[in-house]
C-alpha angles and dihedrals in degrees: 000000000000120000113221134182097218126009117191121194106206131040098204120120093289097047090045092048090052092051090049093050092048095054089047086058090052099260104138102167097080127135125188117192127189138159091217104042092155089061097235090146099024115130090224091056094050101045132100097260096242123149121188142155095202098114132131102231117077096226092050092049093048096045091050093043092055092045092049090052088055091048089053090054088057098033096140093048094050098033086238115173128174099231092150132228123264112199118192122205130200097161112085093207094053090045091055090050091049091053092045095052092049090087090058092047092050092046088055091052099260113131114217125175123203118219132195115229091255091054093055096071093042091055097034110025093187089075097073107134138076092006089153088072093060125089096184148318141224128218121197109190095189093063122085152136135296143170107266092193092056090048095051091045090051091053091049095046092047091048093047092050088054094053104270119137127221117202114205124209094014118140122198104242107167141008122199119201128189129198111246098173135359106298094002128100135174134206105254100169137022119187119201122190114216110223125213110260104245126214119262093260094052100035097091095048095046096043093045090051091052095043097048098039093044093225142087118246108235093236091057099051119103099177145296136278116203124201135189102205126198086202126018121198125195105210098149096125111199090012094052093103090071089058094043088057091053090049089053096241129118116260117238094187137079132181117245126183120241122190129207129191132200114217133188130212098161095111092061131075112249127202110272091242093058117087108173092188091062096052123123121220102289120203111195124213087247091063094257116132131190143171139167116285111185107294091344139057123251113218129183138180129181114215106223089210095053107133121232116259146100102286125153099166115120117218093217121191091003091059091048095048096041104039110012113038099046092052094044095049091044091061104029128035089201088074097047091108099030116140132208118256106172142305147187144212131233138167136263116203098221127199126196092259096032093242125116130263118238130157147060118326110249114253095016131098101204109027126100131186122214111163149088100066091163098233100328101085092110095045094048098035100106094049093044093048091049091046094053090048089053091049091051098042102034104020091237144054117264115162093047130004104241095166093110087071092062114129086231088081091077090066089061128076114293093247088066093058122100100253107191113188099167096087134112 
């Protein structure tokens, strides 16, 4: 059994950011293990690439603000561009809340403009239909888009250069905990099963089988790697509930499918005033969101009735025709004749209040949770990675107080949770 200073389960954007922040603090003995190191099923790889600080909870605003500042410092490496976010409102109650929280956003250094419905089309000509439904809009020019794959790869490369190890095709099989004091346990052993590296044609089927069944088929196992960690971190995102169960704590997270479509309008003449390439991220009042993606437009919609579960199947033309095109054409005439190119599905790790989980695992002395950021893992990753490194090295947060994200909040009355409604 190998002794290790910090063992991180999960090499998605959060696990990789933590490893990066640790080596920057001088911690060299770091190991990150993941079945899906390439990120084929990683939520950060399958998202829309948005990065914004326009949230309604202070800790979410601040964590995104600090991460966006970091993205701007490395704009060329992450393809980060401040295109802004335009958020359209048709619900008067939500609009009042958006206007009320603007003071908090501005106090935290996040600039947010409020727009009347008539101003929306003048500023953004693509929004030219059903304006009578809108009660207002916000535009946050400091928000934008980036390449999540480049960001995660940067974290991993920086961590590796500092001495961290990343183990590919390793699945967390068992955790052993021992009581060290009455009511307190510690992780004393973590067993990872190394899985046979499948060929490209079989990789999806094998990995999906392992991920969704939470077990390793006997024919795929190559052997085991056992660790004795000084610190163990659960950063497995949508798969964090399997680790929570082994740690003996209730899971406050569940995986929910999100689908994204790529559409094309290039074959049709557009009004001269409409430049799709110059669009910000636009979030429609219907819940639809879209932004330029190379020569195409990326469009997403989250079905509020989507059941929880590990699903990666994409509904294809049916999804486009049922959920995407009607909402797009209803708001923007430029998309009236858009056609479907392709799409994909990924997972959100969703909590009851739609805010992330970060902090020490109750009843343990050396286990930390950092997962389930409900779609904002990429945009909070730098702040979260830094915060976990502070917690490990210093025993407390210093640059930014992330304690409101502690899983302990779910034991308190619901009104004390971090309800975040401004998500897509």
